[in-house]
C-alpha positions in Angstrom: 0.0 0.0 0.0 1.6 3.4 -1.0 0.9 6.8 0.3 -1.6 7.4 -2.5 -3.5 4.4 -1.6 -3.8 5.7 2.0 -5.2 9.0 1.0 -7.7 7.4 -1.6 -8.9 5.1 1.3 -9.3 7.9 3.8 -11.0 10.2 1.4 -13.4 7.4 0.4 -14.3 6.4 4.0 -14.6 10.1 5.2 -15.9 11.9 2.2 -13.2 14.5 2.4 -11.5 15.8 -0.6 -8.2 14.0 -1.6 -6.2 17.3 -1.5 -7.1 17.9 2.0 -6.5 14.2 3.2 -3.2 14.3 1.4 -2.3 17.5 3.2 -3.4 15.9 6.7 -1.2 12.8 5.8 1.8 14.8 4.9 1.4 17.0 7.8 1.2 13.7 10.1 4.4 12.4 8.6 6.1 15.6 9.0 5.1 15.8 12.7 6.4 12.3 13.4 9.7 12.8 11.3 10.4 16.1 13.3 9.7 14.8 16.6 12.1 11.7 15.9 14.8 14.4 14.8 14.5 16.0 18.0 15.2 12.7 19.6 11.5 12.2 21.0 9.5 8.9 20.5 6.0 9.1 19.1 3.5 6.7 20.8 0.2 6.1 19.0 -2.1 4.0 21.4 -3.5 1.0 19.8 -1.3 1.4 16.8 2.2 1.4 17.8 5.5 3.6 18.6 7.9 5.3 16.4 11.1 4.8 18.6 14.7 5.8 18.2 16.9 2.8 18.7 20.7 3.2 19.6 23.3 0.8 17.9 26.5 0.1 19.5 30.0 0.7 18.1 30.9 -2.5 16.2 33.9 -4.0 14.2 33.0 -5.1 10.6 35.0 -6.3 7.5 35.3 -5.0 4.2 35.4 -8.2 2.1 36.5 -6.6 -1.2 39.6 -4.8 0.3 39.9 -7.4 3.3 40.1 -4.7 5.8 38.6 -4.2 9.3 36.5 -1.1 9.8 34.8 0.3 12.9 31.2 1.4 12.7 30.6 4.1 15.2 27.7 4.2 17.7 24.6 5.5 16.0 20.7 5.8 16.2 18.1 4.8 13.8 14.4 5.2 13.5 12.3 2.1 14.3 8.7 1.1 14.5 7.2 -1.1 17.2 3.6 -2.2 16.6 1.2 -2.3 19.7 0.4 -5.7 21.0 -3.3 -5.6 19.7 -2.1 -4.3 16.2 0.6 -7.2 16.0 -2.1 -9.7 17.4 -4.3 -8.8 14.5 -1.9 -9.2 11.7 -1.3 -13.1 11.0 
C-alpha cells in the first residue's frame, strides 16, 4: 500500500477531498519525522510506537579490500507495533 492508496482510502471512507486528506497525511508524517529528529519517541496508543534505537559501536570487515572497519555508535528510527495491532496481523 502506498501513500496515494492511503489517501484514497481515507478520502473514500470519510468523504473529505483527496487534496485535504493528502495535506493531513503529509502533516502527520512531518510531525512524526520532526519529533524523531529532536530525539523524541512518538506513541500512538492501539497502533504502535515510532522509537529511536541506539546501535553500539561494532567492528566489521570490508570483504573486497580485506580490511577491518569500525562502525561508530549511531541511532536509527524504528517502529514497534502495539500488541493489539501485532495480534491482528497473521
